C-alpha positions in Angstrom: 28.6 32.3 49.8 31.2 29.9 48.6 33.0 30.9 45.4 32.7 28.8 42.3 35.6 26.5 41.6 36.6 23.9 39.1 35.4 23.7 35.5 32.2 25.8 36.1 34.4 28.9 36.3 35.4 28.5 32.7 31.8 28.3 31.4 30.6 31.5 33.0 31.1 33.7 30.0 30.2 31.2 27.2 26.7 32.8 26.8 28.4 36.1 25.8 30.7 34.6 23.2 29.5 35.4 19.7 28.4 32.4 17.7 29.1 32.0 14.0 26.5 30.1 12.1 28.1 28.3 9.2 26.9 25.3 7.1 29.7 23.3 8.7 28.3 24.1 12.2 24.9 22.6 11.4 24.0 19.1 12.4 24.6 16.6 9.6 21.4 15.9 7.8 19.6 19.1 8.9 18.3 21.6 6.4 17.2 25.2 6.7 13.7 25.5 5.1 13.4 29.2 5.7 15.7 32.1 4.8 14.1 35.0 6.6 10.4 34.8 5.5 11.1 32.9 2.3 10.9 29.1 1.9 14.0 27.6 0.5 13.4 24.8 -2.1 15.3 21.8 -0.8 16.7 19.9 -2.6 17.9 22.3 -5.2 16.7 21.4 -8.7 19.3 20.8 -11.4 19.3 22.7 -14.7 18.1 19.5 -16.5 14.6 20.1 -17.8 13.8 16.4 -17.2 14.5 16.8 -13.5 11.2 15.9 -11.8 11.7 18.8 -9.4 11.4 21.1 -12.4 7.9 19.9 -13.3 5.1 22.4 -13.1 3.2 22.2 -9.8 0.0 21.1 -11.5 1.7 18.1 -13.2 3.2 17.0 -9.9 -0.2 16.9 -8.2 -1.8 15.1 -11.2 1.0 12.5 -10.8 0.2 12.4 -7.1 -3.5 11.8 -7.9 -2.6 9.0 -10.2 -0.4 7.4 -7.5 -3.3 7.8 -5.0 -5.7 5.9 -7.4 -3.2 3.2 -8.2 -2.2 2.7 -4.5 -5.8 2.6 -3.4 -6.9 0.0 -5.9 -3.8 -2.2 -5.3 -4.2 -2.2 -1.5 -8.0 -2.7 -1.8 -7.4 -5.8 -3.9 -5.0 -7.2 -1.4 -6.9 -6.6 1.9 -10.5 -6.8 0.8 -10.3 -9.9 -1.4 -8.3 -11.6 1.3 -11.2 -11.2 3.7 -13.5 -13.1 1.3 -12.1 -16.6 2.1 -15.5 -18.0 3.1 -16.9 -17.0 -0.3 -14.1 -18.8 -2.1 -14.7 -21.9 0.1 -18.3 -22.0 -1.1 -17.4 -21.3 -4.7 -14.8 -24.1 -4.9 -17.1 -26.5 -3.0 -19.7 -26.2 -5.8 -22.1 -24.1 -3.7 -23.6 -20.8 -4.9 -22.2 -18.0 -2.7 -25.5 -16.2 -3.1 -26.7 -18.4 -0.2 -24.9 -15.9 2.1 -27.5 -13.3 1.4 -30.0 -15.5 3.3 -28.0 -14.8 6.5 -28.7 -18.3 7.7 -25.5 -20.4 8.0 -27.6 -23.4 9.2 -28.7 -23.8 5.6 -25.2 -25.1 4.9 -25.4 -28.0 7.5 -25.5 -31.5 6.3 -28.8 -33.3 6.6 -29.5 -34.4 10.2 -26.6 -32.3 11.6 -26.9 -29.1 13.4 -23.9 -26.8 14.1 -23.4 -23.1 14.1 -19.6 -23.2 14.0 -18.8 -21.6 10.6 -15.3 -23.2 10.5 -16.8 -26.7 10.9 -19.5 -25.9 8.4 -17.0 -24.7 5.7 -14.6 -27.6 6.4 -17.4 -30.1 5.9 -18.6 -28.9 2.5 -16.5 -31.3 0.5 -14.3 -28.7 -1.2 -10.6 -28.0 -1.0 -9.0 -27.9 2.5 -9.5 -24.6 4.2 -5.7 -24.0 4.4 -5.5 -24.2 0.6 -8.2 -21.6 0.1 -6.7 -19.4 2.8 -3.6 -19.2 0.7 -5.6 -16.7 -1.5 -5.2 -14.3 1.4 -1.8 -15.1 2.7 0.4 -15.8 -0.3 -0.3 -12.5 -2.1 0.7 -10.6 1.0 4.0 -12.6 1.1 4.7 -11.9 -2.5 3.8 -8.2 -1.9 6.5 -8.0 0.7 9.1 -9.9 -1.2 8.6 -7.8 -4.3 10.2 -4.8 -2.6 13.5 -6.6 -2.7 13.2 -6.7 -6.5 11.4 -3.5 -7.4 13.5 -1.1 -5.4 16.9 -2.2 -6.8 15.3 -2.4 -10.3 14.0 1.2 -10.0 17.4 2.4 -9.1 19.0 0.6 -12.0 16.5 1.5 -14.8 14.4 4.2 -13.3 11.1 4.6 -11.4 8.8 5.1 -14.4 9.3 1.8 -16.2 9.2 -0.2 -12.9 6.0 1.5 -11.9 4.4 0.9 -15.3 5.5 -2.8 -15.1 4.1 -3.1 -11.6 0.8 -1.6 -12.7 0.6 -3.9 -15.7 1.2 -6.9 -13.5 -1.4 -5.8 -11.0 -3.9 -5.2 -13.8 -3.2 -8.5 -15.5 -3.4 -10.4 -12.2 -6.8 -8.8 -11.4 -8.2 -9.6 -14.9 -6.8 -13.1 -14.7 -8.4 -13.6 -11.3 -11.7 -12.3 -12.6 -11.8 -14.9 -15.4 -10.3 -17.8 -13.3 -12.4 -20.9 -12.9 -10.2 -22.9 -10.5 -8.4 -22.5 -7.2 -4.9 -23.0 -8.7 -5.5 -20.4 -11.5 -7.0 -18.0 -9.0 -4.0 -18.3 -6.6 -1.5 -17.7 -9.4 -3.4 -14.6 -10.5 -3.5 -13.3 -6.9 0.3 -13.7 -6.8 0.7 -11.7 -9.9 -1.6 -9.1 -8.5 0.4 -9.1 -5.2 3.7 -8.6 -7.0 2.3 -5.6 -8.8 0.8 -4.1 -5.7 4.2 -4.2 -4.0 5.0 -1.0 -5.8 2.6 0.8 -3.4 4.8 0.4 -0.4 8.1 0.2 -2.3 8.0 2.8 -5.0 5.4 5.5 -4.2 7.4 7.0 -1.3 10.5 7.1 -3.5 8.6 8.7 -6.4 7.2 11.4 -4.1 10.7 12.0 -2.8 12.0 12.5 -6.3 9.6 15.1 -7.5 8.5 17.0 -4.4 10.5 19.4 -2.3 10.9 18.7 1.4 8.2 21.1 2.5 5.7 19.5 0.1 6.3 15.9 0.9 4.2 15.6 4.0 1.1 16.8 2.1 1.8 14.4 -0.8 2.4 11.4 1.4 -0.6 12.1 3.6 -2.8 12.5 0.5 -1.8 9.1 -0.7 -2.3 7.5 2.7 -5.7 9.2 3.2 -7.0 8.2 -0.3 -5.9 4.6 0.3 -7.8 4.4 3.6 -10.9 6.0 2.1 -11.1 3.7 -0.9 -10.2 0.5 1.1 -13.0 1.3 3.6 -15.5 2.1 0.9 -14.8 -1.0 -1.1 -14.8 -3.0 2.1 -18.3 -1.9 2.7 -19.4 -2.6 -0.8 -17.7 -5.9 -1.4 -20.2 -8.1 0.5 -23.1 -6.5 -1.4 -21.3 -7.1 -4.7 -20.5 -10.7 -3.9 -23.9 -11.6 -2.6 -25.7 -10.0 -5.6 -23.2 -10.6 -8.4 -20.1 -12.8 -7.8 -16.6 -12.4 -6.5 -15.4 -12.2 -10.1 -17.1 -8.8 -10.3 -14.7 -7.4 -7.7 -11.7 -7.9 -9.9 -13.3 -6.3 -12.8 
């Protein structure tokens, strides 16, 4: 058998060379979560009693529950209300949206005209153009995304808590304003306020969880927020047509 030659000869005994594990030898960005059978708390809390990492566990999870509730309502307002554009078309065309409970769109046809195309029917009702009403669904999402460019730097400058409180106030004010609005322009402005406040869901909640939870707890916290958002959005999505057909779209904002 031919003997080994070249660089492979110099690697034969590497497996037998003792290795020294030092912090410098670890890959940059890695952390050891276990020291024997004990979980290490990473990052290490500071001595400051105001450090969020030093909060009692129950207070952390109460805060997570509040974030779940806020995030769920904010996202539900964005996605569910945006799907009710046909209801808004009827409302701003002077037609009672309760007609939808009849499940007969032919009732919206003009006299002597028969069509089952819902877009043509809605466009011919004499109200605002469809693209203007559709802004109620698209513009708040745009404001939601742009708000991250403001909320994140602001939270770094003045802290997470005041920015989150401000966002919640804007979302609550926008929802109440939309509930009392009587015109398309006022409704659209209210939805933009609401969208800006709801931007904290994607921008700030992950940062807040990172600030007060240790690495081994973050997955559970983030998954709790995401699961609660999905559950409430689906639940309100099922209930919203019933609420609109029996009450009004204003009731959704209340």
